[in-house]
N, C-alpha and C positions, 0 to 999 in steps of 0.2 A: 835955332831949332829948339822945340820944347824939351824940357828935361825929362818929360814922360815918354819920349820917343823909345820905340822898342827895337828899331833896326836902322842901321846906317849902311848904305852901300858905299864903301870907300872908293877913293880915287886910285887909279893905277900909279904905281911907283916908277914906271918906266914908260917913256913915250913910244917905245918900239919894243917888241918882245925879244929882240936880239941885242939890245943895247942897254947900257947903264947910263942914265942921264946925270948931269953934274949935281943936281940937288938931291939925288937919292940918299946919300949919307945924311944930309940935313933932315930929311923926313924920317928915316929909320931911327935916328938917334935923338930926335926931338921929343923930350919927355913932356914938355908943355903941350905939344900936339896930342900926345897920347892921353894926357889928363883931360884935355878939352873934349876929345872924342868920348871918353868915358863919362864925363859930366853931362854930355848932351843926350845920353841914353838913360832910360829908366833902370830900375834895379835888376830887371831881368832882360836887359837890352842885349842885342847881338850886333857886332860889327863884322861886315864882310868886305874884304880888301882884295882887289885884283892886283897881284904882285908882278906878274909879267911871265916871260917864258919860263918853263919849268927849269929850276936850277940844277946845276951839278954842284958837287961839294966844293969845288975850287971857285965857284962863282957865287957862293952864299955870303958875300962880303959882310953884310950888316944884319942879316935876318935874325941872328942870335940876339943882337942888341935890341932889335925891334920886339922880339918875343919878351925879353926881359922888361922893356919899357911898358908893354901892355900889361904884364903881370903887376908891375908897380902901380899902374893906373887903376887897378882893381878888377881886371879881367881874370876870372877864376879858371876858365877853360879856353885853351887855344889849340886849334887844330888846323890842318891844311889839307887840300886835295887838288888833284890835277884834272883838267878838262881838255879833251882832245878835239872837241867839235867847234873850236873858235875860228876855224878857217885859216890858221897859221900852219907853218911847216912843222912846228913842235907843239906839244901840249902846253897849256898855260897853267900857272900855279895860282891858287886862291887861298886866302887865309880867313878862318872864321873864329872870332874871339867872342866869348860869352861872359857877361858880367856875373851871372849866377850859374854855378856848376850844375844845378838841377836842369838847366836848359839842355843839357846833353841828352836828356830823355827824349827830346824831339829829334836830335841828330841821329841817335842810334835806333830809331824805330825799325821794326822788321820790314821786309820787303812787302808783305801783305798790308801792313799798316800804311805804308807810303802809298801803295796803289789805291787803297780805300780813300785816303786823304785827297789824292789827285782826282778820283771819281767824284768826291763830294764837293770839291772846291773849284773845279774848272767847268767851263761851259761846254755843252755838247756841240759837236760839229755836225754840219748838215749831212756829211757823208757817213757819219758814224765812226770815222777814224779817231785815233787817239789825238787829243788836242796838242800834245807836246811831242816834238820830233825826237829829242835826244835825252829825255829824262823819264824814268819810271822807277819802280821800287828796286829793281835789280841794279840800275845805275847808282842809286843812292847807297846801296850796300858797298859799292866800290869806293865811295867817298869816305866811308866811316872810319877806316883804319888809316893811320898816317903812312906816308911813303917812307922808304929807307932814308931819304934825305932829311925829312922832318925828324925822324928818330935820331939821326946823327946830330942835328942842330940842337935838339932837346938835350941830348946827353953831353954836349959841350958846355952846358951851363953848370956853374958850380953847384955841387950838392946833388946833381941828378945822375942817376945810373951808376953810382959809386959801387953798388953791389954787383955790377956786371949784368950781362944779358943772358937769358937762357939758363941751362942747368950747369952746375959746377961739376966738371968731370973728376975733380979731386975728392968729392964727397962720396962716401960709400953708400951703395944702395942695397938694402936688405929685402928679401922676398917677403910677401905678405904673411906667409906661414911662420915668420919669425915672431909674430905676436898672436895673441888670442883674446877673445872677448869672453869674460867670465865675471862672476861675483867677486868682489874684493875680499881679501883675507882680513881686512880691518873691519871691526864691528860697525855695523850701520854704514859701511862705506859704499854700498850700492854696487852697480855694475861698472865695468871699465875695460879698457884695452891694456893688456899687460904683455911685456916682452917675455918670451920663453927662455931667452939667454941674454947675456950681457951684450948690449949694442954699443957701437962706437959713438961717442958724443958728436953731435952735429951731423949725423948721417940721416938718410932718408929711407922711407919704407914703401915698398911697392910702387916705385916711381913709374914703372912701365904700365901700371894699371890705374894710375891716378892722374894722368896728364889731361884726360878728357873730363871736364866737369859738367855739371848740369846747370845751364844758364837760364835764369828767369829775368827777362828784361823788365824795365820799370812798369810798362803797361800791363804785363802779365801779373806782376806782383800786386799792382793796384786792383786788378780785376779779382784776384783771390781775396783781398781784404773786403772788397765790395760784396763778394759772394758770402763772406762770413757774416756781414751785416744783414744781408737779405734772407739767408737760410740758416737754420740752426742745425746744421749737419755736423756730426762728430768728426767725419773724415776730413772735412775742410779744416777744422780746428787742428786736427792731428798733423795734417800735411803743412799748412801754412805757419803754424806756431811751433808745434813739436819738432817737425823735421827741419824746416828751413831755418828757424831761429836757433834750433839746437845744434845743427850741423853745418849751417851755411854762414856766410858773411857777405856784407855789402862791399862793393868795389867802387872806388871813386871814379874810375874811368867810365863805368857804366851807370853812374849815379846810384840808384837804389837797387841795382841788379844784385840778385842773390847768387852766390857761387856755392855749390855743394860738392 
């Protein structure tokens, strides 16, 4: 296979969705195989692997080693999803490994973006019905976030999830009115947010009001920048540069997604 290949549809690791074949461990733990698959792909290549029947935690024998092997082979983003339309009694599990983390911008597209792509890239049917039976934008949305099992496997790897999941109940939460926005008392200090009283170190502020962020996926963020180039409107500049760059940050899970 050419080294410029962009996608490999991998082989199933189990001959039957309800069984573990003898060579499963050899495949999962074979670093040479992982390196070969990586070298067969281009720099933005994507590997798709059909793993088998959706795992339970007690049956995830070597998936964690497989994930680590792919990471060592240069795959920067690894995610999995379940598909229940394979005709088996249980859903099947698939793994998607991307050599360039920026490829996640394709994976996390919005429902509308996926539907537009399907419309643009599939042939029309004579009846006018949708050409795909089990896939559309809404289905893709269900693939985007990992399952509870994938999260557990990820957190079993050394160095992952050491900070725990979710909110720490031991950290004190202060209400928003514990702070105020005002000019600094320091000469030429500008404006800032200041505590009205002494707050406990390591505490959080207004947690109940800050759990819902404003998300700008990569395509939206790129559209804003393209608009800035095409139109000289001050409010574009204020929003895209002043607000987002000033108060938001990018998140590697969503690639260039801005969180505010």
